[in-house]
C-alpha positions in Angstrom: 0.0 0.0 0.0 2.8 2.4 1.0 4.5 1.8 -2.4 1.2 2.7 -4.2 0.8 5.9 -2.1 4.4 6.9 -2.9 3.9 6.5 -6.6 0.7 8.5 -6.7 1.9 11.4 -4.5 5.4 12.0 -6.0 5.3 14.1 -9.1 7.3 12.9 -12.1 10.5 14.5 -13.0 9.0 15.7 -16.3 6.0 17.5 -14.8 7.9 19.1 -12.0 10.8 21.5 -12.3 13.6 20.8 -9.7 12.7 22.4 -6.4 14.8 25.2 -5.2 15.1 25.8 -1.5 16.5 28.6 0.5 20.2 29.2 0.8 21.9 26.7 2.9 23.7 27.6 6.1 27.3 27.0 6.5 26.6 24.3 9.0 25.1 22.1 6.3 28.7 21.2 4.9 29.2 19.2 8.1 26.8 16.6 7.1 25.7 17.2 3.5 27.4 14.2 2.0 25.9 11.7 4.5 22.2 10.5 5.0 22.4 10.2 8.8 25.0 11.8 11.2 25.4 12.9 14.7 26.2 16.5 15.4 26.3 18.5 18.5 23.1 20.2 19.3 24.8 23.5 20.3 26.1 23.7 16.7 22.7 23.1 14.9 21.7 26.1 12.8 18.1 26.0 14.2 19.0 25.2 17.8 17.6 28.4 19.3 14.3 27.9 17.4 13.9 24.2 18.1 12.3 22.5 21.1 15.6 21.4 22.4 16.5 25.2 23.0 15.0 24.8 26.6 17.6 22.3 27.7 20.2 23.3 30.1 23.8 23.2 29.0 24.5 20.0 30.9 21.5 18.3 29.3 22.3 19.2 25.7 25.0 16.6 25.3 22.9 13.7 26.6 20.1 14.8 24.3 22.3 15.1 21.5 23.8 11.7 21.8 20.2 10.2 21.0 19.2 12.3 18.0 20.4 12.1 14.4 20.6 14.5 11.4 18.9 12.8 8.5 19.1 13.9 4.8 16.0 13.5 2.8 16.1 14.2 -0.9 13.5 16.0 -2.8 10.4 13.9 -3.3 11.4 11.3 -0.6 9.3 10.7 2.4 10.3 11.3 6.1 7.4 9.1 7.1 4.1 7.8 5.8 0.5 8.0 7.1 -0.3 5.1 9.4 3.4 4.2 9.8 4.3 3.4 13.4 5.4 6.7 15.0 8.8 6.3 16.7 10.2 9.7 16.2 9.4 13.4 15.9 11.5 15.6 13.6 12.7 19.2 13.8 13.5 20.7 10.3 17.1 21.9 10.1 17.1 23.2 6.5 14.7 22.8 3.5 11.0 22.3 3.4 8.6 19.5 4.0 5.0 19.2 2.8 2.3 17.3 4.9 -0.5 15.7 2.9 -3.2 13.1 3.0 -4.4 10.9 0.1 -8.1 10.6 -0.2 -9.8 7.2 -1.1 -10.4 8.3 -4.6 -6.7 9.3 -5.2 -7.0 13.0 -4.6 -4.4 14.7 -2.5 -4.9 17.4 0.1 -1.7 19.2 1.2 -2.3 20.3 4.7 0.9 22.2 5.5 4.3 23.4 4.5 7.1 23.2 7.2 10.4 24.8 7.2 13.5 25.3 9.3 12.9 25.2 13.1 9.4 23.7 12.9 8.6 20.1 14.1 6.7 17.4 12.3 5.5 14.0 13.4 1.9 14.4 14.6 0.7 11.0 15.6 -2.5 9.3 17.1 -2.6 6.0 18.7 1.0 5.4 17.8 0.8 6.1 14.0 1.6 9.1 11.9 -1.5 11.1 10.7 -0.2 12.2 7.2 2.5 11.7 4.6 5.6 13.8 5.2 7.7 14.5 2.0 10.7 16.7 1.2 9.8 19.5 -1.2 13.5 20.0 -1.9 16.7 18.5 -0.4 16.0 18.8 3.2 17.8 17.9 6.6 15.7 16.9 9.7 16.7 16.2 13.2 15.3 12.8 14.1 14.3 12.7 17.8 13.1 9.4 19.4 9.7 10.0 21.1 10.8 8.2 24.2 13.8 10.5 24.6 11.7 13.5 24.1 9.2 12.4 26.6 12.0 11.8 29.2 13.4 15.3 28.8 9.9 17.0 28.9 8.9 15.2 32.0 11.7 17.0 33.9 12.1 20.2 32.1 9.1 22.8 32.3 10.9 25.1 29.8 10.9 22.4 27.2 7.3 21.4 27.9 6.2 25.0 27.6 8.1 25.3 24.2 6.4 22.2 22.9 2.9 23.5 24.1 3.6 26.9 22.3 4.5 25.0 19.1 1.2 23.0 19.5 -0.8 26.4 19.9 0.8 27.9 16.8 -0.1 24.8 14.8 -3.8 24.8 16.0 -4.0 28.5 15.1 -2.4 27.9 11.5 -5.0 25.0 11.1 -7.9 27.3 12.0 -6.7 30.0 9.6 -6.3 27.4 6.8 -9.8 26.1 7.3 -11.1 29.7 6.9 -9.0 30.0 3.7 -10.2 26.8 2.3 -13.9 27.3 3.1 -14.6 31.0 2.5 -11.8 32.7 0.4 -11.8 33.3 -3.3 -8.9 32.2 -5.5 -7.4 35.6 -5.5 -7.6 35.8 -1.8 -6.1 32.4 -1.3 -3.1 33.1 -3.6 -2.6 36.5 -2.0 -2.9 35.0 1.7 -0.5 32.2 0.7 2.2 34.6 -0.7 2.0 36.8 2.4 2.5 33.7 4.6 5.6 32.9 2.6 7.0 36.4 3.4 7.7 35.4 6.9 9.4 32.2 5.8 11.8 33.2 3.0 11.6 36.9 2.1 14.5 38.9 1.1 14.5 42.4 -0.6 14.2 46.1 -0.1 11.4 48.7 0.3 10.6 48.4 -3.3 10.2 44.7 -3.8 10.3 41.6 -1.6 11.4 38.3 -3.1 9.8 35.1 -1.7 11.1 31.6 -2.6 8.5 28.9 -3.6 10.4 25.6 -3.6 7.1 23.7 -4.1 5.5 23.4 -7.5 2.2 24.7 -8.8 0.5 21.4 -8.1 1.6 21.4 -4.4 0.2 25.0 -4.2 -3.1 23.9 -5.8 -3.5 21.0 -3.5 -2.7 23.2 -0.5 -5.3 25.8 -1.5 -8.0 23.6 -2.8 -7.6 24.9 -6.3 -6.7 23.4 -9.7 -3.4 24.0 -11.2 -4.9 26.1 -13.9 -6.6 28.3 -11.3 -3.4 28.8 -9.6 -1.5 29.8 -12.8 -4.3 32.2 -13.9 -4.5 33.9 -10.5 -0.7 34.4 -10.5 -0.9 35.8 -14.0 -3.8 38.1 -12.8 -1.7 39.4 -9.9 1.3 40.1 -12.2 -1.0 42.0 -14.7 -2.3 44.1 -11.8 1.5 44.8 -11.0 1.2 43.5 -7.5 3.7 40.9 -8.1 6.4 40.0 -10.7 7.5 36.3 -11.5 11.2 36.3 -12.3 11.4 32.4 -12.1 9.1 29.4 -11.6 10.4 29.2 -7.9 10.5 32.8 -6.9 8.0 35.8 -6.8 8.6 39.5 -6.3 6.0 41.3 -4.2 5.9 44.9 -5.8 3.0 46.1 -3.9 2.5 44.6 -0.5 -0.3 46.9 0.6 -2.3 46.0 -2.3 -1.6 42.3 -1.9 -2.7 42.6 1.8 -5.9 44.2 0.7 -6.6 41.5 -2.0 -6.0 38.8 0.8 -8.7 40.3 2.9 -11.2 40.6 0.1 -11.1 44.5 0.1 -10.7 44.9 -3.7 
């Protein structure tokens, strides 16, 4: 069954341009040629954002001995829905899409997760979605048993986990509103604004955002067709709200107008 799911959910090389992720940090070179390595938590590029940031200095070494940095190439899975959940993962670099496959073969992308965020939602000991790398990605693989041991004796770490869960629930509520009530223009505008916080670079005149995922991923995330996504992006381009220099990048030229479109004010 898992092989069938993998074949259905992984776009072919012909239909999908190669994904482009964010600029890699210098620390990537320490493990880029290996699929699984151990590195000190204190030297991790997302340590201050991650759940382990609440560990005391003397606890970091012990925690780090039980985790591994794992390389996941674009299109490969971190885990599959219904697999036994043994780990949670912190994304170190790159991007992961979470998705579910419906009985009729349709796919719903439920989230895109980037550096510093955690994945591995499970219920009754099994993962609740497929997690796939949008582009070449590194994740920190944390055994659930190890995490529970540290959380039980560390209120700061427990509070950090609860804050991550609260943010996740808030994001899910916002996404439910987006799927149920917003128009295609409002959906695309909202999506682009959300990406600003993840990957934006630029100046006062234009903000560049990176879109490592393809149009089919965006469509399945927003509940649209690929054609509607493309037409809507072209419409925003013609309105001179955005520019599209490459398949995987967009320049926001008029952020105020984009925000108004996202709120349905135009």
